[in-house]
KOLLO-350489 format. One record per residue: x, y, z of N, C-alpha, C, O in turn; residue in one letter; residue number from 0. Coordinates in steps of 0.1 Angstrom, whole numbers, plus 5000, padded with zeros to 4 digits. Layout:
# residues N
   nc1   nc2   nc3  cac1  cac2  cac3   cc1   cc2   cc3   oc1   oc2   oc3  bakol  sefi
     X     Y     Z     X     Y     Z     X     Y     Z     X     Y     Z      A   NUM
...
This chain:
# residues 96
   nc1   nc2   nc3  cac1  cac2  cac3   cc1   cc2   cc3   oc1   oc2   oc3  bakol  sefi
  0456  4279  0270  0462  4296  0267  0471  4280  0276  0469  4271  0284      X     0
  0486  4285  0263  0497  4275  0273  0503  4280  0285  0497  4287  0294      X     1
  0513  4277  0286  0515  4278  0304  0532  4282  0296  0537  4282  0285      X     2
  0536  4285  0307  0551  4294  0301  0556  4279  0302  0545  4276  0296      X     3
  0561  4268  0305  0571  4256  0301  0570  4258  0288  0579  4260  0280      X     4
  0558  4257  0287  0553  4255  0271  0558  4263  0264  0567  4260  0256      X     5
  0554  4274  0264  0556  4283  0253  0576  4280  0254  0581  4275  0244      X     6
  0583  4282  0264  0597  4285  0263  0597  4270  0254  0601  4273  0242      X     7
  0594  4255  0255  0599  4246  0254  0597  4250  0239  0608  4249  0233      X     8
  0586  4253  0229  0583  4258  0218  0593  4268  0214  0598  4263  0204      X     9
  0600  4280  0217  0609  4287  0213  0621  4280  0211  0629  4280  0202      X    10
  0622  4273  0224  0637  4272  0224  0652  4270  0218  0664  4274  0221      X    11
  0645  4261  0206  0653  4262  0193  0660  4269  0187  0670  4267  0180      X    12
  0650  4286  0192  0654  4295  0178  0667  4306  0190  0677  4313  0187      X    13
  0662  4303  0203  0671  4314  0209  0679  4309  0217  0671  4305  0225      X    14
  0693  4304  0223  0702  4304  0229  0701  4307  0246  0704  4299  0254      X    15
  0695  4324  0249  0690  4327  0257  0677  4318  0267  0676  4315  0278      X    16
  0669  4316  0253  0657  4301  0263  0660  4287  0266  0654  4279  0273      X    17
  0671  4285  0255  0677  4272  0258  0684  4269  0266  0688  4258  0267      X    18
  0688  4282  0276  0698  4286  0285  0687  4283  0301  0686  4276  0310      X    19
  0682  4294  0297  0664  4294  0304  0657  4286  0309  0651  4287  0319      X    20
  0657  4270  0298  0649  4257  0297  0657  4249  0308  0651  4246  0318      X    21
  0669  4247  0308  0684  4247  0311  0679  4248  0327  0675  4239  0334      X    22
  0679  4262  0330  0680  4263  0344  0671  4258  0351  0674  4254  0362      X    23
  0653  4257  0345  0650  4254  0347  0642  4243  0353  0635  4241  0362      X    24
  0651  4233  0339  0654  4217  0344  0658  4214  0352  0655  4204  0358      X    25
  0668  4222  0356  0680  4215  0369  0671  4223  0378  0676  4218  0389      X    26
  0664  4230  0381  0659  4232  0395  0648  4222  0398  0646  4217  0410      X    27
  0638  4217  0384  0626  4208  0387  0634  4195  0389  0628  4185  0392      X    28
  0649  4194  0387  0653  4179  0387  0656  4177  0399  0655  4166  0403      X    29
  0662  4193  0413  0668  4189  0424  0649  4190  0429  0649  4184  0439      X    30
  0638  4193  0426  0634  4194  0436  0623  4175  0436  0614  4169  0443      X    31
  0631  4171  0423  0619  4158  0417  0630  4148  0429  0624  4141  0437      X    32
  0644  4149  0431  0649  4142  0438  0648  4141  0454  0651  4132  0461      X    33
  0641  4155  0459  0644  4162  0469  0630  4150  0470  0632  4140  0476      X    34
  0615  4153  0462  0605  4142  0462  0607  4132  0473  0603  4131  0484      X    35
  0620  4122  0460  0618  4109  0463  0625  4106  0474  0621  4099  0483      X    36
  0636  4111  0474  0645  4109  0483  0645  4115  0499  0654  4113  0507      X    37
  0634  4123  0502  0638  4131  0514  0646  4146  0512  0655  4149  0504      X    38
  0640  4154  0521  0655  4163  0525  0669  4162  0521  0675  4170  0514      X    39
  0675  4151  0526  0687  4147  0531  0695  4148  0515  0704  4155  0511      X    40
  0692  4144  0512  0693  4140  0493  0701  4152  0490  0710  4151  0481      X    41
  0700  4163  0496  0712  4178  0491  0723  4177  0495  0732  4183  0490      X    42
  0724  4168  0510  0737  4162  0510  0746  4159  0502  0758  4163  0501      X    43
  0736  4149  0492  0748  4139  0491  0748  4137  0472  0756  4131  0464      X    44
  0730  4149  0469  0735  4146  0452  0726  4168  0450  0720  4175  0458      X    45
  0732  4169  0438  0729  4181  0433  0725  4180  0419  0734  4177  0412      X    46
  0715  4180  0415  0718  4185  0398  0727  4199  0389  0725  4211  0390      X    47
  0733  4194  0382  0743  4200  0376  0743  4210  0364  0743  4222  0366      X    48
  0741  4204  0354  0731  4206  0340  0731  4199  0335  0736  4187  0336      X    49
  0723  4205  0323  0715  4201  0310  0714  4200  0297  0708  4207  0289      X    50
  0725  4185  0292  0730  4190  0275  0728  4181  0268  0730  4170  0273      X    51
  0724  4182  0255  0719  4176  0248  0707  4165  0251  0703  4157  0242      X    52
  0702  4167  0266  0687  4156  0267  0694  4152  0280  0687  4148  0289      X    53
  0709  4151  0283  0715  4147  0297  0714  4155  0309  0717  4166  0308      X    54
  0709  4152  0320  0709  4157  0328  0724  4149  0339  0727  4137  0341      X    55
  0728  4161  0344  0744  4156  0351  0737  4165  0369  0733  4176  0373      X    56
  0740  4149  0374  0735  4148  0391  0753  4148  0396  0762  4141  0393      X    57
  0752  4157  0403  0766  4160  0413  0763  4149  0422  0751  4148  0427      X    58
  0776  4137  0426  0766  4132  0439  0783  4134  0449  0792  4142  0446      X    59
  0781  4125  0459  0791  4129  0473  0799  4113  0471  0810  4109  0474      X    60
  0788  4107  0463  0796  4088  0464  0785  4076  0456  0773  4075  0455      X    61
  0793  4071  0454  0790  4064  0446  0774  4051  0453  0770  4042  0446      X    62
  0769  4054  0464  0760  4047  0466  0743  4056  0462  0732  4053  0457      X    63
  0751  4069  0467  0741  4082  0457  0735  4080  0443  0724  4081  0438      X    64
  0747  4076  0436  0748  4074  0422  0740  4064  0418  0731  4065  0409      X    65
  0743  4053  0424  0734  4041  0420  0719  4043  0424  0711  4039  0416      X    66
  0715  4050  0438  0705  4050  0439  0693  4061  0431  0681  4061  0432      X    67
  0704  4073  0420  0696  4079  0412  0693  4070  0396  0684  4070  0388      X    68
  0707  4061  0398  0703  4051  0381  0694  4044  0387  0683  4047  0381      X    69
  0693  4038  0392  0678  4025  0400  0667  4033  0401  0657  4025  0400      X    70
  0661  4049  0402  0658  4056  0398  0652  4061  0387  0641  4066  0386      X    71
  0662  4060  0378  0664  4073  0366  0649  4073  0358  0643  4083  0355      X    72
  0643  4060  0357  0634  4067  0351  0623  4070  0358  0616  4079  0352      X    73
  0619  4067  0366  0612  4075  0375  0612  4093  0376  0604  4102  0376      X    74
  0623  4092  0376  0632  4112  0378  0625  4113  0365  0613  4114  0363      X    75
  0634  4111  0354  0624  4114  0342  0614  4115  0336  0613  4123  0326      X    76
  0604  4105  0340  0586  4106  0338  0589  4121  0347  0591  4132  0342      X    77
  0590  4118  0360  0583  4134  0361  0592  4146  0358  0586  4156  0360      X    78
  0603  4147  0354  0600  4159  0349  0601  4166  0337  0602  4179  0335      X    79
  0598  4154  0326  0587  4152  0316  0575  4157  0320  0574  4169  0319      X    80
  0570  4154  0322  0554  4157  0326  0553  4169  0328  0543  4175  0325      X    81
  0566  4173  0333  0566  4193  0334  0568  4198  0323  0562  4208  0319      X    82
  0578  4192  0316  0587  4200  0304  0583  4190  0295  0594  4187  0289      X    83
  0573  4184  0289  0576  4176  0279  0584  4168  0280  0590  4167  0290      X    84
  0587  4159  0268  0594  4152  0262  0606  4155  0254  0609  4163  0245      X    85
  0614  4143  0260  0635  4149  0249  0635  4159  0260  0647  4163  0256      X    86
  0633  4168  0270  0636  4181  0278  0646  4170  0283  0654  4170  0273      X    87
  0652  4158  0292  0657  4148  0295  0656  4139  0294  0647  4134  0301      X    88
  0666  4128  0285  0665  4118  0282  0674  4105  0287  0674  4093  0284      X    89
  0681  4114  0296  0684  4107  0302  0697  4109  0318  0698  4121  0322      X    90
  0701  4101  0323  0706  4110  0338  0722  4106  0337  0726  4095  0335      X    91
  0730  4116  0339  0739  4112  0340  0755  4112  0348  0765  4115  0342      X    92
  0753  4106  0367  0757  4112  0378  0780  4108  0373  0788  4100  0368      X    93
  0780  4124  0379  0793  4129  0384  0799  4136  0398  0794  4146  0403      X    94
  0810  4128  0403  0811  4130  0411  0823  4144  0411  0826  4150  0422      X    95
């Protein structure tokens, strides 16, 4: 039996609603991964904003948070890919 994420991922190209749902789930998962890697304090400095065309935008409060996220970009993407499959997030962009 396929997981809900797997089913949504297969159908997302056909429906704008499903694309939006997958993006929201991806943002939620990204926040969970950031908290897992950096601890609960990360919520004060960084929050996932949106996913568009495989790019995860993360709002950061300063350059030190952005630097930490960029240094751990591969690990963050790998953890998201484990849950949602390849191609969901290809890159992380930090915005302030």
